[in-house]
NUTOR-652402 format. One record per residue: residue in three letters; z, x, y of N, C-alpha, C in turn; residue number from 1. Coordinates in steps of 0.02 Angstrom, whole numbers. Example, Ala and Ser with C-alpha at 12.3 -4.5 7.8 and 13.67 -1.06 7.14 Angstrom:
<site><res>ALA</res><n_Z>390</n_Z><n_X>660</n_X><n_Y>-284</n_Y><ca_Z>390</ca_Z><ca_X>615</ca_X><ca_Y>-225</ca_Y><c_Z>390</c_Z><c_X>660</c_X><c_Y>-165</c_Y><n>1</n></site>
<site><res>SER</res><n_Z>354</n_Z><n_X>642</n_X><n_Y>-112</n_Y><ca_Z>357</ca_Z><ca_X>684</ca_X><ca_Y>-53</ca_Y><c_Z>394</c_Z><c_X>645</c_X><c_Y>2</c_Y><n>2</n></site>
This chain:
<site><res>MET</res><n_Z>1010</n_Z><n_X>-1169</n_X><n_Y>2454</n_Y><ca_Z>1021</ca_Z><ca_X>-1183</ca_X><ca_Y>2384</ca_Y><c_Z>1095</c_Z><c_X>-1198</c_X><c_Y>2371</c_Y><n>1</n></site>
<site><res>GLN</res><n_Z>1138</n_Z><n_X>-1163</n_X><n_Y>2405</n_Y><ca_Z>1210</ca_Z><ca_X>-1174</ca_X><ca_Y>2396</ca_Y><c_Z>1229</c_Z><c_X>-1245</c_X><c_Y>2415</c_Y><n>2</n></site>
<site><res>TYR</res><n_Z>1199</n_Z><n_X>-1270</n_X><n_Y>2469</n_Y><ca_Z>1213</ca_Z><ca_X>-1338</ca_X><ca_Y>2491</ca_Y><c_Z>1191</c_Z><c_X>-1388</c_X><c_Y>2437</c_Y><n>3</n></site>
<site><res>ALA</res><n_Z>1133</n_Z><n_X>-1376</n_X><n_Y>2407</n_Y><ca_Z>1108</ca_Z><ca_X>-1422</ca_X><ca_Y>2356</ca_Y><c_Z>1153</c_Z><c_X>-1421</c_X><c_Y>2294</c_Y><n>4</n></site>
<site><res>GLN</res><n_Z>1179</n_Z><n_X>-1363</n_X><n_Y>2277</n_Y><ca_Z>1224</ca_Z><ca_X>-1358</ca_X><ca_Y>2219</ca_Y><c_Z>1290</c_Z><c_X>-1395</c_X><c_Y>2232</c_Y><n>5</n></site>
<site><res>GLU</res><n_Z>1317</n_Z><n_X>-1388</n_X><n_Y>2292</n_Y><ca_Z>1378</ca_Z><ca_X>-1423</ca_X><ca_Y>2310</ca_Y><c_Z>1366</c_Z><c_X>-1499</c_X><c_Y>2311</c_Y><n>6</n></site>
<site><res>PHE</res><n_Z>1308</n_Z><n_X>-1518</n_X><n_Y>2337</n_Y><ca_Z>1289</ca_Z><ca_X>-1588</ca_X><ca_Y>2340</ca_Y><c_Z>1285</c_Z><c_X>-1617</c_X><c_Y>2269</c_Y><n>7</n></site>
<site><res>ALA</res><n_Z>1254</n_Z><n_X>-1580</n_X><n_Y>2223</n_Y><ca_Z>1248</ca_Z><ca_X>-1602</ca_X><ca_Y>2154</ca_Y><c_Z>1317</c_Z><c_X>-1607</c_X><c_Y>2121</c_Y><n>8</n></site>
<site><res>LYS</res><n_Z>1360</n_Z><n_X>-1559</n_X><n_Y>2136</n_Y><ca_Z>1428</ca_Z><ca_X>-1561</ca_X><ca_Y>2108</ca_Y><c_Z>1466</c_Z><c_X>-1623</c_X><c_Y>2132</c_Y><n>9</n></site>
<site><res>ASP</res><n_Z>1460</n_Z><n_X>-1638</n_X><n_Y>2197</n_Y><ca_Z>1494</ca_Z><ca_X>-1697</ca_X><ca_Y>2225</ca_Y><c_Z>1468</c_Z><c_X>-1761</c_X><c_Y>2194</c_Y><n>10</n></site>
<site><res>TYR</res><n_Z>1403</n_Z><n_X>-1766</n_X><n_Y>2185</n_Y><ca_Z>1375</ca_Z><ca_X>-1827</ca_X><ca_Y>2154</ca_Y><c_Z>1395</c_Z><c_X>-1833</c_X><c_Y>2081</c_Y><n>11</n></site>
<site><res>THR</res><n_Z>1399</n_Z><n_X>-1776</n_X><n_Y>2047</n_Y><ca_Z>1421</ca_Z><ca_X>-1777</ca_X><ca_Y>1977</ca_Y><c_Z>1493</c_Z><c_X>-1801</c_X><c_Y>1972</c_Y><n>12</n></site>
<site><res>LEU</res><n_Z>1535</n_Z><n_X>-1777</n_X><n_Y>2018</n_Y><ca_Z>1605</ca_Z><ca_X>-1800</ca_X><ca_Y>2019</ca_Y><c_Z>1609</c_Z><c_X>-1875</c_X><c_Y>2034</c_Y><n>13</n></site>
<site><res>TYR</res><n_Z>1567</n_Z><n_X>-1898</n_X><n_Y>2080</n_Y><ca_Z>1566</ca_Z><ca_X>-1970</ca_X><ca_Y>2096</ca_Y><c_Z>1547</c_Z><c_X>-2012</c_X><c_Y>2036</c_Y><n>14</n></site>
<site><res>LEU</res><n_Z>1495</n_Z><n_X>-1990</n_X><n_Y>2001</n_Y><ca_Z>1472</ca_Z><ca_X>-2028</ca_X><ca_Y>1942</ca_Y><c_Z>1523</c_Z><c_X>-2026</c_X><c_Y>1886</c_Y><n>15</n></site>
<site><res>GLN</res><n_Z>1559</n_Z><n_X>-1970</n_X><n_Y>1878</n_Y><ca_Z>1612</ca_Z><ca_X>-1966</ca_X><ca_Y>1829</ca_Y><c_Z>1669</c_Z><c_X>-2015</c_X><c_Y>1847</c_Y><n>16</n></site>
<site><res>SER</res><n_Z>1683</n_Z><n_X>-2020</n_X><n_Y>1911</n_Y><ca_Z>1734</ca_Z><ca_X>-2066</ca_X><ca_Y>1935</ca_Y><c_Z>1715</c_Z><c_X>-2138</c_X><c_Y>1920</c_Y><n>17</n></site>
<site><res>VAL</res><n_Z>1651</n_Z><n_X>-2154</n_X><n_Y>1930</n_Y><ca_Z>1627</ca_Z><ca_X>-2222</ca_X><ca_Y>1915</ca_Y><c_Z>1634</c_Z><c_X>-2237</c_X><c_Y>1841</c_Y><n>18</n></site>
<site><res>GLU</res><n_Z>1616</n_Z><n_X>-2189</n_X><n_Y>1799</n_Y><ca_Z>1623</ca_Z><ca_X>-2199</ca_X><ca_Y>1726</ca_Y><c_Z>1696</c_Z><c_X>-2208</c_X><c_Y>1706</c_Y><n>19</n></site>
<site><res>PHE</res><n_Z>1741</n_Z><n_X>-2170</n_X><n_Y>1736</n_Y><ca_Z>1812</ca_Z><ca_X>-2176</ca_X><ca_Y>1722</ca_Y><c_Z>1837</c_Z><c_X>-2246</c_X><c_Y>1741</c_Y><n>20</n></site>
<site><res>THR</res><n_Z>1815</n_Z><n_X>-2269</n_X><n_Y>1799</n_Y><ca_Z>1835</ca_Z><ca_X>-2336</ca_X><ca_Y>1822</ca_Y><c_Z>1811</c_Z><c_X>-2389</c_X><c_Y>1773</c_Y><n>21</n></site>
<site><res>LYS</res><n_Z>1749</n_Z><n_X>-2382</n_X><n_Y>1749</n_Y><ca_Z>1723</ca_Z><ca_X>-2430</ca_X><ca_Y>1699</ca_Y><c_Z>1765</c_Z><c_X>-2429</c_X><c_Y>1636</c_Y><n>22</n></site>
<site><res>LYS</res><n_Z>1785</n_Z><n_X>-2369</n_X><n_Y>1613</n_Y><ca_Z>1826</ca_Z><ca_X>-2364</ca_X><ca_Y>1553</ca_Y><c_Z>1892</c_Z><c_X>-2399</c_X><c_Y>1562</c_Y><n>23</n></site>
<site><res>THR</res><n_Z>1925</n_Z><n_X>-2387</n_X><n_Y>1619</n_Y><ca_Z>1990</ca_Z><ca_X>-2418</ca_X><ca_Y>1630</ca_Y><c_Z>1983</c_Z><c_X>-2494</c_X><c_Y>1636</c_Y><n>24</n></site>
<site><res>GLU</res><n_Z>1929</n_Z><n_X>-2516</n_X><n_Y>1667</n_Y><ca_Z>1918</ca_Z><ca_X>-2588</ca_X><ca_Y>1673</ca_Y><c_Z>1908</c_Z><c_X>-2620</c_X><c_Y>1604</c_Y><n>25</n></site>
<site><res>ARG</res><n_Z>1869</n_Z><n_X>-2588</n_X><n_Y>1561</n_Y><ca_Z>1859</ca_Z><ca_X>-2614</ca_X><ca_Y>1493</ca_Y><c_Z>1925</c_Z><c_X>-2617</c_X><c_Y>1454</c_Y><n>26</n></site>
<site><res>GLU</res><n_Z>1965</n_Z><n_X>-2565</n_X><n_Y>1462</n_Y><ca_Z>2029</ca_Z><ca_X>-2564</ca_X><ca_Y>1428</ca_Y><c_Z>2076</c_Z><c_X>-2618</c_X><c_Y>1454</c_Y><n>27</n></site>
<site><res>PHE</res><n_Z>2075</n_Z><n_X>-2629</n_X><n_Y>1519</n_Y><ca_Z>2118</ca_Z><ca_X>-2680</ca_X><ca_Y>1549</ca_Y><c_Z>2100</c_Z><c_X>-2750</c_X><c_Y>1525</c_Y><n>28</n></site>
<site><res>TYR</res><n_Z>2035</n_Z><n_X>-2765</n_X><n_Y>1521</n_Y><ca_Z>2012</ca_Z><ca_X>-2831</ca_X><ca_Y>1502</ca_Y><c_Z>2001</c_Z><c_X>-2839</c_X><c_Y>1427</c_Y><n>29</n></site>
<site><res>LYS</res><n_Z>2019</n_Z><n_X>-2789</n_X><n_Y>1388</n_Y><ca_Z>2007</ca_Z><ca_X>-2789</ca_X><ca_Y>1317</ca_Y><c_Z>2035</c_Z><c_X>-2850</c_X><c_Y>1282</c_Y><n>30</n></site>
<site><res>ASN</res><n_Z>2095</n_Z><n_X>-2870</n_X><n_Y>1300</n_Y><ca_Z>2128</ca_Z><ca_X>-2926</ca_X><ca_Y>1266</ca_Y><c_Z>2120</c_Z><c_X>-2992</c_X><c_Y>1301</c_Y><n>31</n></site>
<site><res>ASN</res><n_Z>2090</n_Z><n_X>-2992</n_X><n_Y>1360</n_Y><ca_Z>2083</ca_Z><ca_X>-3054</ca_X><ca_Y>1397</ca_Y><c_Z>2010</c_Z><c_X>-3062</c_X><c_Y>1420</c_Y><n>32</n></site>
<site><res>LYS</res><n_Z>1969</n_Z><n_X>-3084</n_X><n_Y>1375</n_Y><ca_Z>1897</ca_Z><ca_X>-3088</ca_X><ca_Y>1388</ca_Y><c_Z>1880</c_Z><c_X>-3144</c_X><c_Y>1437</c_Y><n>33</n></site>
<site><res>ILE</res><n_Z>1919</n_Z><n_X>-3196</n_X><n_Y>1439</n_Y><ca_Z>1906</ca_Z><ca_X>-3251</ca_X><ca_Y>1487</ca_Y><c_Z>1917</c_Z><c_X>-3227</c_X><c_Y>1558</c_Y><n>34</n></site>
<site><res>LEU</res><n_Z>1970</n_Z><n_X>-3189</n_X><n_Y>1568</n_Y><ca_Z>1983</ca_Z><ca_X>-3161</ca_X><ca_Y>1635</ca_Y><c_Z>1927</c_Z><c_X>-3112</c_X><c_Y>1654</c_Y><n>35</n></site>
<site><res>PHE</res><n_Z>1904</n_Z><n_X>-3073</n_X><n_Y>1606</n_Y><ca_Z>1849</ca_Z><ca_X>-3027</ca_X><ca_Y>1619</ca_Y><c_Z>1786</c_Z><c_X>-3065</c_X><c_Y>1641</c_Y><n>36</n></site>
<site><res>LEU</res><n_Z>1769</n_Z><n_X>-3116</n_X><n_Y>1605</n_Y><ca_Z>1710</ca_Z><ca_X>-3156</ca_X><ca_Y>1621</ca_Y><c_Z>1716</c_Z><c_X>-3189</c_X><c_Y>1690</c_Y><n>37</n></site>
<site><res>LEU</res><n_Z>1774</n_Z><n_X>-3217</n_X><n_Y>1703</n_Y><ca_Z>1786</ca_Z><ca_X>-3248</ca_X><ca_Y>1767</ca_Y><c_Z>1781</c_Z><c_X>-3197</c_X><c_Y>1825</c_Y><n>38</n></site>
<site><res>ASN</res><n_Z>1809</n_Z><n_X>-3139</n_X><n_Y>1814</n_Y><ca_Z>1805</ca_Z><ca_X>-3087</ca_X><ca_Y>1864</ca_Y><c_Z>1733</c_Z><c_X>-3065</c_X><c_Y>1877</c_Y><n>39</n></site>
<site><res>LYS</res><n_Z>1694</n_Z><n_X>-3057</n_X><n_Y>1824</n_Y><ca_Z>1624</ca_Z><ca_X>-3036</ca_X><ca_Y>1832</ca_Y><c_Z>1583</c_Z><c_X>-3089</c_X><c_Y>1868</c_Y><n>40</n></site>
<site><res>ILE</res><n_Z>1596</n_Z><n_X>-3152</n_X><n_Y>1854</n_Y><ca_Z>1559</ca_Z><ca_X>-3206</ca_X><ca_Y>1887</ca_Y><c_Z>1577</c_Z><c_X>-3211</c_X><c_Y>1960</c_Y><n>41</n></site>
<site><res>LEU</res><n_Z>1642</n_Z><n_X>-3207</n_X><n_Y>1975</n_Y><ca_Z>1663</ca_Z><ca_X>-3212</ca_X><ca_Y>2045</ca_Y><c_Z>1641</c_Z><c_X>-3153</c_X><c_Y>2087</c_Y><n>42</n></site>
<site><res>ASN</res><n_Z>1636</n_Z><n_X>-3095</n_X><n_Y>2056</n_Y><ca_Z>1617</ca_Z><ca_X>-3034</ca_X><ca_Y>2092</ca_Y><c_Z>1545</c_Z><c_X>-3014</c_X><c_Y>2080</c_Y><n>43</n></site>
<site><res>LEU</res><n_Z>1503</n_Z><n_X>-3060</n_X><n_Y>2061</n_Y><ca_Z>1434</ca_Z><ca_X>-3044</ca_X><ca_Y>2045</ca_Y><c_Z>1397</c_Z><c_X>-3009</c_X><c_Y>2102</c_Y><n>44</n></site>
<site><res>PRO</res><n_Z>1401</n_Z><n_X>-3034</n_X><n_Y>2164</n_Y><ca_Z>1366</ca_Z><ca_X>-2999</ca_X><ca_Y>2218</ca_Y><c_Z>1391</c_Z><c_X>-2927</c_X><c_Y>2228</c_Y><n>45</n></site>
<site><res>THR</res><n_Z>1456</n_Z><n_X>-2919</n_X><n_Y>2226</n_Y><ca_Z>1485</ca_Z><ca_X>-2853</ca_X><ca_Y>2234</ca_Y><c_Z>1466</c_Z><c_X>-2807</c_X><c_Y>2177</c_Y><n>46</n></site>
<site><res>ASN</res><n_Z>1469</n_Z><n_X>-2833</n_X><n_Y>2116</n_Y><ca_Z>1450</ca_Z><ca_X>-2793</ca_X><ca_Y>2058</ca_Y><c_Z>1377</c_Z><c_X>-2773</c_X><c_Y>2060</c_Y><n>47</n></site>
<site><res>THR</res><n_Z>1335</n_Z><n_X>-2818</n_X><n_Y>2085</n_Y><ca_Z>1263</ca_Z><ca_X>-2803</ca_X><ca_Y>2091</ca_Y><c_Z>1253</c_Z><c_X>-2746</c_X><c_Y>2140</c_Y><n>48</n></site>
<site><res>LEU</res><n_Z>1287</n_Z><n_X>-2748</n_X><n_Y>2196</n_Y><ca_Z>1281</ca_Z><ca_X>-2695</ca_X><ca_Y>2246</ca_Y><c_Z>1307</c_Z><c_X>-2628</c_X><c_Y>2218</c_Y><n>49</n></site>
<site><res>LYS</res><n_Z>1362</n_Z><n_X>-2631</n_X><n_Y>2181</n_Y><ca_Z>1388</ca_Z><ca_X>-2570</ca_X><ca_Y>2150</ca_Y><c_Z>1338</c_Z><c_X>-2541</c_X><c_Y>2101</c_Y><n>50</n></site>
<site><res>PHE</res><n_Z>1307</n_Z><n_X>-2584</n_X><n_Y>2062</n_Y><ca_Z>1257</ca_Z><ca_X>-2561</ca_X><ca_Y>2014</ca_Y><c_Z>1199</c_Z><c_X>-2527</c_X><c_Y>2049</c_Y><n>51</n></site>
<site><res>ILE</res><n_Z>1176</n_Z><n_X>-2557</n_X><n_Y>2104</n_Y><ca_Z>1121</ca_Z><ca_X>-2528</ca_X><ca_Y>2142</ca_Y><c_Z>1142</c_Z><c_X>-2460</c_X><c_Y>2171</c_Y><n>52</n></site>
<site><res>LYS</res><n_Z>1203</n_Z><n_X>-2457</n_X><n_Y>2197</n_Y><ca_Z>1228</ca_Z><ca_X>-2395</ca_X><ca_Y>2226</ca_Y><c_Z>1233</c_Z><c_X>-2339</c_X><c_Y>2174</c_Y><n>53</n></site>
<site><res>VAL</res><n_Z>1258</n_Z><n_X>-2356</n_X><n_Y>2115</n_Y><ca_Z>1264</ca_Z><ca_X>-2306</ca_X><ca_Y>2062</ca_Y><c_Z>1195</c_Z><c_X>-2284</c_X><c_Y>2038</c_Y><n>54</n></site>
<site><res>SER</res><n_Z>1149</n_Z><n_X>-2331</n_X><n_Y>2032</n_Y><ca_Z>1080</ca_Z><ca_X>-2314</ca_X><ca_Y>2011</ca_Y><c_Z>1048</c_Z><c_X>-2268</c_X><c_Y>2062</c_Y><n>55</n></site>
<site><res>LYS</res><n_Z>1058</n_Z><n_X>-2283</n_X><n_Y>2125</n_Y><ca_Z>1031</ca_Z><ca_X>-2240</ca_X><ca_Y>2179</ca_Y><c_Z>1062</c_Z><c_X>-2171</c_X><c_Y>2176</c_Y><n>56</n></site>
<site><res>SER</res><n_Z>1127</n_Z><n_X>-2167</n_X><n_Y>2162</n_Y><ca_Z>1161</ca_Z><ca_X>-2103</ca_X><ca_Y>2158</ca_Y><c_Z>1134</c_Z><c_X>-2061</c_X><c_Y>2100</c_Y><n>57</n></site>
<site><res>LYS</res><n_Z>1121</n_Z><n_X>-2094</n_X><n_Y>2043</n_Y><ca_Z>1092</ca_Z><ca_X>-2058</ca_X><ca_Y>1986</ca_Y><c_Z>1023</c_Z><c_X>-2031</c_X><c_Y>2003</c_Y><n>58</n></site>
<site><res>PHE</res><n_Z>983</n_Z><n_X>-2071</n_X><n_Y>2039</n_Y><ca_Z>917</ca_Z><ca_X>-2049</ca_X><ca_Y>2059</ca_Y><c_Z>922</c_Z><c_X>-1989</c_X><c_Y>2107</c_Y><n>59</n></site>
<site><res>ILE</res><n_Z>967</n_Z><n_X>-1993</n_X><n_Y>2155</n_Y><ca_Z>975</ca_Z><ca_X>-1939</ca_X><ca_Y>2204</ca_Y><c_Z>999</c_Z><c_X>-1875</c_X><c_Y>2169</c_Y><n>60</n></site>
<site><res>LEU</res><n_Z>1044</n_Z><n_X>-1882</n_X><n_Y>2120</n_Y><ca_Z>1068</ca_Z><ca_X>-1824</ca_X><ca_Y>2083</ca_Y><c_Z>1011</c_Z><c_X>-1791</c_X><c_Y>2045</c_Y><n>61</n></site>
<site><res>LYS</res><n_Z>970</n_Z><n_X>-1831</n_X><n_Y>2011</n_Y><ca_Z>913</ca_Z><ca_X>-1803</ca_X><ca_Y>1974</ca_Y><c_Z>865</c_Z><c_X>-1767</c_X><c_Y>2022</c_Y><n>62</n></site>
<site><res>LYS</res><n_Z>854</n_Z><n_X>-1797</n_X><n_Y>2080</n_Y><ca_Z>810</ca_Z><ca_X>-1766</ca_X><ca_Y>2130</ca_Y><c_Z>839</c_Z><c_X>-1700</c_X><c_Y>2155</c_Y><n>63</n></site>
<site><res>CYS</res><n_Z>905</n_Z><n_X>-1699</n_X><n_Y>2166</n_Y><ca_Z>938</ca_Z><ca_X>-1639</ca_X><ca_Y>2190</ca_Y><c_Z>935</c_Z><c_X>-1583</c_X><c_Y>2137</c_Y><n>64</n></site>
<site><res>LEU</res><n_Z>948</n_Z><n_X>-1601</n_X><n_Y>2074</n_Y><ca_Z>944</ca_Z><ca_X>-1551</ca_X><ca_Y>2021</ca_Y><c_Z>874</c_Z><c_X>-1523</c_X><c_Y>2013</c_Y><n>65</n></site>
<site><res>ASN</res><n_Z>824</n_Z><n_X>-1566</n_X><n_Y>2022</n_Y><ca_Z>755</ca_Z><ca_X>-1544</ca_X><ca_Y>2020</ca_Y><c_Z>741</c_Z><c_X>-1496</c_X><c_Y>2079</c_Y><n>66</n></site>
<site><res>GLU</res><n_Z>768</n_Z><n_X>-1512</n_X><n_Y>2137</n_Y><ca_Z>759</ca_Z><ca_X>-1470</ca_X><ca_Y>2196</ca_Y><c_Z>790</c_Z><c_X>-1401</c_X><c_Y>2184</c_Y><n>67</n></site>
<site><res>ILE</res><n_Z>848</n_Z><n_X>-1399</n_X><n_Y>2152</n_Y><ca_Z>881</ca_Z><ca_X>-1335</ca_X><ca_Y>2137</ca_Y><c_Z>837</c_Z><c_X>-1293</c_X><c_Y>2091</c_Y><n>68</n></site>
<site><res>GLU</res><n_Z>807</n_Z><n_X>-1325</n_X><n_Y>2040</n_Y><ca_Z>763</ca_Z><ca_X>-1288</ca_X><ca_Y>1994</ca_Y><c_Z>702</c_Z><c_X>-1260</c_X><c_Y>2031</c_Y><n>69</n></site>
<site><res>VAL</res><n_Z>673</n_Z><n_X>-1299</n_X><n_Y>2075</n_Y><ca_Z>615</ca_Z><ca_X>-1276</ca_X><ca_Y>2113</ca_Y><c_Z>634</c_Z><c_X>-1217</c_X><c_Y>2158</c_Y><n>70</n></site>
<site><res>ILE</res><n_Z>692</n_Z><n_X>-1222</n_X><n_Y>2190</n_Y><ca_Z>715</ca_Z><ca_X>-1167</ca_X><ca_Y>2233</ca_Y><c_Z>725</c_Z><c_X>-1104</c_X><c_Y>2192</c_Y><n>71</n></site>
<site><res>LYS</res><n_Z>756</n_Z><n_X>-1110</n_X><n_Y>2132</n_Y><ca_Z>766</ca_Z><ca_X>-1052</ca_X><ca_Y>2089</ca_Y><c_Z>699</c_Z><c_X>-1020</c_X><c_Y>2070</c_Y><n>72</n></site>
<site><res>LYS</res><n_Z>649</n_Z><n_X>-1061</n_X><n_Y>2054</n_Y><ca_Z>584</ca_Z><ca_X>-1034</ca_X><ca_Y>2036</ca_Y><c_Z>552</c_Z><c_X>-999</c_X><c_Y>2096</c_Y><n>73</n></site>
<site><res>GLU</res><n_Z>558</n_Z><n_X>-1028</n_X><n_Y>2155</n_Y><ca_Z>530</ca_Z><ca_X>-998</ca_X><ca_Y>2215</ca_Y><c_Z>564</c_Z><c_X>-931</c_X><c_Y>2231</c_Y><n>74</n></site>
<site><res>LEU</res><n_Z>630</n_Z><n_X>-929</n_X><n_Y>2220</n_Y><ca_Z>666</ca_Z><ca_X>-866</ca_X><ca_Y>2232</ca_Y><c_Z>644</c_Z><c_X>-812</c_X><c_Y>2184</c_Y><n>75</n></site>
<site><res>LYS</res><n_Z>630</n_Z><n_X>-831</n_X><n_Y>2121</n_Y><ca_Z>606</ca_Z><ca_X>-782</ca_X><ca_Y>2073</ca_Y><c_Z>537</c_Z><c_X>-756</c_X><c_Y>2093</c_Y><n>76</n></site>
<site><res>ASN</res><n_Z>496</n_Z><n_X>-798</n_X><n_Y>2123</n_Y><ca_Z>430</ca_Z><ca_X>-777</ca_X><ca_Y>2146</ca_Y><c_Z>434</c_Z><c_X>-726</c_X><c_Y>2202</c_Y><n>77</n></site>
<site><res>TYR</res><n_Z>485</n_Z><n_X>-732</n_X><n_Y>2245</n_Y><ca_Z>492</ca_Z><ca_X>-686</ca_X><ca_Y>2301</ca_Y><c_Z>522</c_Z><c_X>-620</c_X><c_Y>2281</c_Y><n>78</n></site>
<site><res>GLU</res><n_Z>555</n_Z><n_X>-617</n_X><n_Y>2223</n_Y><ca_Z>587</ca_Z><ca_X>-554</ca_X><ca_Y>2201</ca_Y><c_Z>539</c_Z><c_X>-507</c_X><c_Y>2170</c_Y><n>79</n></site>
């Protein structure tokens, strides 16, 4: 269970980092929308892969948190 909790903590930190990066990117391109659009078009394949990776990470985190809840319930049953 301890491993699962550390795993969930690491994934949570990763997802927070991704959100922070998105915020800084939005702030950077706030005044230059043409550059933003050009960047998104040129990096479309990379951005798509990043989106898939983040979506997968969110799914894995939810699965891990569910696993922690199940383990807690099982431990209560044994007590």
